[in-house]
C-alpha positions as CSV (number, residue, x, y, z in Angstrom):
1,M,-45.0,16.8,-31.6
2,N,-42.3,19.5,-31.3
3,T,-42.6,22.3,-33.8
4,L,-40.8,25.4,-34.9
5,N,-42.9,28.1,-36.6
6,N,-45.6,25.4,-36.9
7,V,-43.4,23.1,-39.0
8,P,-42.3,19.8,-37.5
9,F,-38.6,19.5,-36.6
10,Y,-38.2,16.5,-38.9
11,F,-37.6,19.1,-41.7
12,P,-34.0,19.5,-40.8
13,F,-32.1,22.8,-41.3
14,Y,-29.1,21.2,-42.9
15,F,-31.4,20.2,-45.6
16,L,-31.0,23.5,-47.4
17,S,-27.3,23.1,-47.6
18,Y,-27.0,19.5,-48.7
19,F,-30.3,18.4,-50.3
20,W,-31.9,21.4,-51.9
21,D,-30.6,20.9,-55.4
22,E,-31.6,17.2,-55.3
23,L,-35.1,18.1,-54.1
24,V,-35.7,20.5,-57.0
25,K,-34.6,17.8,-59.4
26,L,-36.7,15.1,-57.9
27,A,-39.9,16.9,-56.8
28,K,-41.3,18.1,-60.1
29,P,-43.7,19.8,-59.3
30,P,-43.3,20.2,-55.5
31,S,-45.8,18.2,-53.5
32,K,-48.6,19.9,-51.5
33,A,-46.9,19.0,-48.3
34,L,-43.6,20.5,-49.4
35,V,-45.3,23.6,-50.7
36,Y,-47.0,23.9,-47.3
37,V,-43.7,23.6,-45.3
38,I,-41.8,26.1,-47.5
39,K,-44.7,28.6,-47.5
40,T,-44.9,28.4,-43.8
41,K,-41.2,29.1,-43.5
42,L,-41.4,32.1,-45.9
43,R,-44.4,33.5,-43.9
44,A,-42.3,33.1,-40.7
45,G,-39.6,35.3,-42.3
46,N,-37.0,32.6,-42.8
47,K,-34.3,34.2,-45.0
48,D,-32.6,30.9,-45.9
49,F,-35.7,29.6,-47.6
50,H,-36.2,32.9,-49.3
51,N,-32.6,33.0,-50.6
52,K,-32.8,29.4,-52.0
53,L,-36.1,30.1,-53.8
54,F,-34.9,33.4,-55.1
55,A,-31.8,31.8,-56.6
56,E,-33.8,29.0,-58.0
57,Q,-36.1,31.5,-59.7
58,E,-33.3,33.6,-61.1
59,F,-30.8,30.9,-62.1
60,G,-32.6,27.5,-62.0
61,N,-36.0,26.2,-62.6
62,S,-38.3,29.2,-62.3
63,K,-41.3,26.9,-62.9
64,W,-40.6,25.1,-59.7
65,V,-40.9,28.4,-57.8
66,E,-44.4,29.2,-59.1
67,P,-46.3,28.0,-56.1
68,F,-44.2,30.4,-53.9
69,K,-44.3,33.5,-56.1
70,Q,-46.8,35.4,-54.0
71,D,-45.0,34.6,-50.7
72,L,-41.6,35.6,-52.3
73,E,-43.0,39.0,-53.3
74,S,-44.5,39.7,-49.9
75,F,-41.5,38.3,-48.0
76,K,-40.4,40.2,-44.8
77,E,-37.4,38.8,-42.9
78,R,-38.0,38.3,-39.2
79,E,-35.9,37.1,-36.3
80,P,-36.6,33.5,-35.5
81,T,-38.9,32.9,-32.6
82,A,-37.0,29.8,-31.6
83,D,-33.9,28.0,-32.6
84,I,-33.6,24.2,-32.3
85,S,-29.9,24.5,-31.9
86,S,-30.2,26.7,-28.8
87,D,-31.5,23.7,-26.8
88,N,-28.2,21.9,-27.4
89,D,-25.8,24.8,-26.8
90,V,-23.4,24.4,-23.9
91,P,-23.7,27.6,-21.7
92,F,-19.9,28.0,-21.3
């Protein structure tokens, strides 16, 4: 199975833009699998996930963010080690 930061590719990146709000509404509380995926992304330094969780904590459902509180506090942004989109880029 292909992975990026040890998280399967089937967790698409456009998800944050189009489905995040619905996920927070539907997954109360977040499942163990979802917590694992999001924590893995935070530990890998993914700023997009950090920003969504931070906004949710400040303006949305702060209870939903509880499983991620420690990872949010210790978050350090890092450059991605790989980018799925780079495989599809045309070199010209």
